[in-house]
C-alpha positions in Angstrom: 0.3 0.0 0.0 2.9 2.5 0.7 4.6 1.5 -2.1 1.6 2.3 -4.2 1.0 5.5 -2.7 4.5 6.4 -3.0 4.4 5.5 -6.9 1.1 7.5 -7.2 3.0 10.7 -5.6 5.9 10.6 -8.0 3.3 10.2 -11.1 1.5 13.2 -10.0 4.8 15.3 -9.9 6.0 14.1 -13.0 2.9 15.1 -14.6 2.8 18.6 -13.3 6.0 19.0 -14.0 5.4 17.5 -17.6 2.9 20.4 -17.9 5.0 23.1 -16.7 7.7 22.4 -19.0 5.3 23.1 -21.8 5.7 26.2 -23.9 2.3 28.5 -23.1 1.2 28.4 -26.7 1.0 24.7 -26.6 -0.8 24.3 -23.0 -4.6 23.9 -23.2 -5.0 24.0 -19.5 -3.4 24.1 -16.3 -3.8 23.4 -12.6 -3.9 25.7 -9.3 -3.9 25.9 -5.6 -5.5 28.6 -4.0 -6.2 30.0 -0.3 -8.6 32.9 0.2 -9.4 34.9 3.3 -12.9 36.7 3.1 -14.9 39.4 5.0 -18.5 38.4 4.6 -22.4 40.0 5.2 -25.7 39.4 4.8 -28.1 42.0 3.1 -31.5 41.1 4.3 -34.5 42.5 2.3 -37.6 41.5 4.6 -38.9 43.8 7.0 -38.0 43.5 10.6 -34.4 42.4 9.2 -31.5 44.5 10.0 -27.5 43.5 8.9 -25.9 43.5 11.9 -22.2 43.1 11.2 -19.5 41.0 8.9 -17.6 38.1 9.3 -14.2 37.0 8.9 -13.9 33.3 6.8 -11.5 31.5 4.4 -11.6 29.2 1.4 -9.2 27.1 -0.1 -9.3 24.5 -2.8 -8.2 23.5 -6.4 -8.3 25.6 -9.8 -8.5 24.5 -13.3 -7.8 27.0 -16.0 -8.5 26.0 -19.8 -7.1 28.4 -22.6 -9.3 29.4 -24.7 -6.7 31.5 -26.7 -3.3 32.8 -25.2 -4.6 35.5 -22.8 -8.2 34.3 -22.6 -9.0 31.3 -20.0 -12.0 29.2 -18.9 -11.4 29.2 -15.1 -13.3 26.7 -12.9 -12.4 24.3 -9.9 -13.3 23.3 -6.5 -13.5 25.2 -3.4 -14.7 24.6 0.5 -15.3 27.8 1.5 -16.6 29.3 5.4 -18.8 32.4 4.9 -21.0 34.0 7.6 -22.6 37.2 8.6 -24.9 39.0 11.5 -28.7 39.5 11.3 -31.1 41.3 14.1 -34.5 40.7 13.9 -37.7 39.8 15.9 -39.2 36.1 16.5 -39.8 33.8 19.4 -37.9 32.6 21.8 -39.1 29.0 23.1 -38.7 28.2 26.8 -39.2 24.3 26.3 -39.4 23.4 30.4 -42.6 25.9 30.5 -43.7 25.7 27.2 -43.9 29.3 26.8 -43.2 31.5 23.9 -41.7 35.1 24.4 -41.7 37.6 21.4 -38.0 39.1 21.6 -35.4 40.8 19.2 -32.8 38.5 18.3 -29.2 39.0 17.1 -27.9 35.8 15.3 -24.4 35.1 13.5 -24.3 33.0 10.8 -21.6 30.0 10.4 -22.0 28.7 6.8 -20.0 25.9 4.6 -20.0 26.0 1.2 -18.9 23.7 -1.6 -18.5 26.2 -4.5 -17.8 25.5 -8.1 -16.6 28.8 -10.1 -17.5 29.6 -13.7 -15.5 32.6 -14.8 -14.0 34.2 -18.0 -10.2 35.2 -16.9 -8.8 37.7 -19.5 -5.1 38.4 -19.1 -2.3 40.9 -20.1 0.9 39.8 -22.1 3.9 39.3 -19.6 5.2 42.8 -18.5 8.5 41.7 -17.1 7.8 38.7 -14.7 4.3 39.9 -14.0 0.9 39.6 -15.8 -2.3 41.0 -14.8 -5.9 40.0 -15.3 -9.8 40.7 -14.7 -11.8 37.8 -13.8 -15.8 37.9 -14.3 -18.8 35.3 -14.1 -20.5 33.2 -11.9 -20.2 30.8 -8.9 -22.5 28.4 -7.5 -22.3 26.9 -4.1 -23.9 24.0 -2.2 -24.4 24.4 1.6 -23.1 21.4 3.7 -22.9 22.9 7.1 -24.8 25.7 9.0 -24.4 26.8 12.6 -25.8 29.9 14.3 -25.4 31.8 17.7 -28.3 33.2 19.3 -28.9 36.3 21.4 -32.2 36.5 22.9 -32.4 40.4 23.9 -35.8 40.8 26.0 -36.0 37.7 27.8 -35.1 37.6 31.5 -31.8 36.6 32.4 -30.3 37.5 28.8 -30.4 34.5 27.3 -27.8 32.9 24.8 -27.3 29.8 22.6 -24.0 28.8 20.6 -23.2 26.6 17.8 -27.0 25.9 17.2 -27.5 23.5 13.8 -29.5 25.9 11.4 -29.4 23.9 8.4 -33.3 23.6 8.3 -32.9 27.7 7.8 -30.6 27.7 4.9 -31.2 27.2 1.6 -29.1 24.2 0.2 -28.2 26.4 -3.1 -26.5 29.7 -3.3 -25.0 31.5 -6.3 -23.0 34.7 -6.8 -22.0 37.2 -9.7 -18.2 37.2 -9.4 -15.7 40.4 -10.5 -12.1 40.3 -9.4 -8.9 41.7 -10.9 -5.4 40.7 -9.8 -1.4 39.8 -11.1 0.6 36.7 -11.5 4.1 36.4 -10.8 6.1 34.2 -12.8 8.7 32.1 -11.1 10.1 29.5 -13.6 8.7 28.0 -16.5 4.8 28.0 -16.4 5.2 28.2 -12.6 3.5 31.5 -11.4 1.9 32.8 -7.8 -1.2 34.4 -7.7 -2.8 37.3 -5.9 -6.0 39.5 -6.4 -9.3 40.3 -4.8 -12.7 39.5 -6.0 -16.2 40.5 -5.2 -19.0 38.3 -4.6 -22.7 39.4 -5.1 -25.0 36.9 -4.2 -28.3 36.9 -5.9 -29.7 34.1 -4.7 -31.9 34.2 -1.2 -29.9 32.3 1.5 -32.5 32.0 4.5 -35.2 29.4 4.6 -37.1 30.5 7.8 -40.4 31.3 7.7 -41.3 35.3 8.8 -43.6 36.0 11.9 -47.0 36.5 11.2 -48.3 40.1 12.5 -52.0 41.5 13.2 -53.3 44.9 11.9 -51.7 46.4 15.1 -48.3 44.9 14.9 -48.4 42.2 17.5 -47.3 38.6 16.9 -50.2 36.1 16.1 -50.4 32.9 18.0 -52.2 29.7 17.1 -55.2 28.1 19.5 -52.6 26.1 20.9 -50.3 29.0 21.7 -47.6 28.4 19.2 -46.5 31.6 17.4 -48.2 31.6 13.7 -45.8 32.4 10.7 -46.4 33.1 7.1 -46.0 30.8 4.5 -43.0 32.8 3.3 -39.3 32.7 3.7 -36.9 35.6 5.3 -34.7 36.8 2.2 -31.1 37.7 2.5 -28.2 37.7 0.3 -24.8 36.5 1.2 -21.9 38.7 0.0 -18.3 38.6 0.5 -15.2 40.1 -0.7 -12.1 37.6 -1.0 -8.4 38.3 -0.8 -7.1 35.5 -3.7 -3.7 33.7 -3.0 -2.6 30.9 -5.2 0.1 29.4 -7.1 -0.5 27.8 -10.7 1.5 25.0 -12.5 
């Protein structure tokens, strides 16, 4: 088993070295590794929901770029991304011991993890010294695989807080972003280059899947006959946006 793993590693290094040795004009594609710290926030559009701060996260993964022409590339890959944000809104706190619901302001932080697949077009300049500059734009799709939240119930006696609560049922599985970025590549040797840039990811799909509280004509929350809160058949709405600092290496 160890010999098989060693042979696989040697073969992989050999393939990468062979790709890096080719002339740029003959290359059809290239691989890369990237790491991207980010600052993310949720931008709500539902009544009663307000943005309450941003969150710092990071992403890492593999890049694959296909040469359409010398300076035009189709970029894709696979990324694991940790995003988040903070919202303030009004909903209910459930006292499970007494089976009582209290209407209260809630400050919530979101910790969301996505598998992302970018689909972008990269436009590059010719090499200037050791530098090549680029612009990047397109779309990115994301698939949520982990969602946790921290809750601070403001108007409940005792100032109750809950941490690391599973909120997967309150987050939509699919997300998508419009992508626009700029950056540069520095040639190290042959076709090997380090990359650095900045990208804005503008979410255009609703991130939230929790229902909105139903209010009467006087603005008071409505309760069902059994004392449970009454909710609209409509989800809260907030788009997830983020800036990323992109660092990587291409072979």
